[in-house]
N, C-alpha and C positions, 0 to 999 in steps of 0.2 A: 504493500500500500504506500509506504513512504517513498519507494523508488518511483512508483507511478506518479506520485505528487511532484517529485523533483523533476521528472521528465516533462510533465505538463506545465509546471511553472516556468521552466527554462524555455520550452518551446513557445509558450504564450508571450513571455517578455521579449524573446528574440523576434517574434512576428510583429509585435507592436513597435519595436525599435526599427524594424525594416520599413514598416508603413510610415513611421515618423520621419525616417531618413529620406524616403521618396518625397514626402510633402515638403520637407525643408529644402531639398535639392531643387524642387520645382517652384520654390518661393510661393507656396499656396497663400493667397491673400489673407484669408481669415487668420491663419497661423502667424503670418508676418505682422499683422495688425495687433494681435494679442501680445506677441513678444515685445513689440515697440511700446505699446501702452504701459505694460508692466515695468519695463526697463526705465521708462521716463518717470513714472511715479516713484520708484525706489530711488533713482538718482536724485530727484528733487529733494527727497528727505535726507539722503546721505550728505549732500553738500552743505546742509544747514545744521547738521548734528555731528560735530567733529569728534566728540567723545565716543559716541556709538560707532562711528566709522573707524576710529582707531582700534577699538576692541574687535571689530569685524576683521580688520587687517591682521591682527595678531592671531585670531582663530584660523583664518584662511591661509596665512603665509607660514605659520609655525605649528600650531596644534594639529590642524587637519590637512596640512600640506601633503601632496602625494609622496614626497620622499620620507616624511614621517611615517606615513602608512606603510610604505615599502620596507622601512626599517623594522616595523612591527612584524611584518610578514617574514622578514629574514630571521628575526629572533625566534619566531615560531618554528621556522624550518630547522634552525640549529637545535632548539629544544627537542623537537621530535626526533631528529637524527641521533642525538645523544641518548635518547631513550630507546633507540632501536626501531622506532616506528618510521622506517625510511619510506614506506609507500605513501603515507600521508605527508611526509616532508616534501617529497617530490611533487605531490599534487598541489600543495600550497605554493611552492616555488614556481611551478609551471603556470599555475593560474595567474600569479602576479605578473609574470613575464608576458603571458598572452594578453593580459589586460593592457599593459603598456604598449605592446605592438599594435593591438586593435585600435586603440584610441589615436595613436600617432598616424597609423595608416589611414583612418577615416578623416582625420584632420587634413592630411595631405591630399586625399582624394576629393573632398568637398571644397576645401579652401574657403570656408564661410568666414566673412569678416566679423570681428567682434564689434560690440557697440562703440560708437565714437562720440566723445563728449568734448565741448569746448573747455570744460572745467573738471577734468577727471579726478577721482579720489584714489584711484589705483590704476595699475597698468598690468598687462599680460602680453606674452608673445605667442606666436604661432596662431593657427586658425582656431575658430571657436568651437566647432562641432566635432565630437561631443565634448562635454566637460570632463577633463582628465581628473580634476579634483573629485567630482561626484562619482565617477566610475571607479577610481582607485579606492575611495573610502568604502563604497558599496562592496567591492570585491574583498578587500582585506577584512572589514568588519564581518561580512558574511562568512568568510573562511574561519575567522576566530570563533564565531558562534558554532560553526560546524565542529570545531575541535573540542567543544565543551564535553566533559565526560557525561555519559548517559546517567550516572548516579549522582551528578552534581546536585547540591541542595537547591531547593526551589528558589530560595532567596538569592543565591548566586546567579542562577539562570535569569531571574527577573532583572537583576541589576545589570547583567551583561547585555541583555536585550535592550534595556533602557539606554545604556551608554552607546550601543551601536546605533539605535534609532536617532538619538540626539546628534551623533556624529555625522551620520549619512544625510539626514535632513538639514542639519545645521550647516554643513559645508556647502550644500547646494544653495542655501539661502544667502550665505556670505558672498558667494560668487555673483549672485543676482544683485545683492545690495551694493556691492562694490562696482557694479557696472561693467564687469569684464565678460559677462556671458548673457545670452538670451535664455529664457526659461526652457525652451525646447532643447538647448544644449545640455542643461542640467537633467532634464527628463530623460534624454537619451542615455546619459551617463548612468542614471539609476537603472534603467531597463537593461542596458547591456551588462551592467554589473551583476544584477540578479540572474540574468541568463547564464553568465559565465560561472558563477558560484554553483548554480543548480546543475550545470553540465559537469563541473568538476566533481561535485559530490555524487552525482549519478554514476559517472564513469568509475569512481572509486568503489562504489557499492556494487556495481555490475561490471567488473573488468572484462567479462567474457571468459569462456572456458576453452582452453586449448583442446585440439582434437585428442591429445593423449591423456587428458585428465579423466578421472573416474566418473562414471555415471552418477547422477545425483540420486537416482532411485535405488541404488544398491551398492554393495561393496565391490571393490576392484577384484577382478579375477585374474 
């Protein structure tokens, strides 16, 4: 049941991301208008609230920065490797690398411009779509949740999910607030991140059986 849920969640998010990517590439007017309206409203607030904007920059550029998230993934890999859980260590490392490759590849392919302001409160390089911050946070936080022990106390699980949710949603909001991404950039990062985590967890749970492996319905002969 869990494997079925993982496959469906991953496929659903991947499909939604594909549809969104087509709409963004085609500059679908309703989507462009919504992106522009939301970006302008947030930027108008950001330029008049320096304290809040400074806090958002700290969260975006340091706490939830992609390199911070990748460092967490690397630590998780080292911890798993030292414990002898090399299969999951490889899964976490591969997922983090694939996430970086996918986001950079899509940025190069679409080349979507970032919002441009006469009075910017922050800056960012490379193309906008998808948001690397949002995708990396989703992938790393999702993988860390996946690594939680099955018998972990309910309080620990609840706290972990809360921290992950705040981090994933929070980093997306900071990128919008700082005026360096459109909402659809962030949404694509979230969808692609969930799809990748679901795929990684599903493949680890169902790695496939080699032709020489024993039959599942009886002992080897």
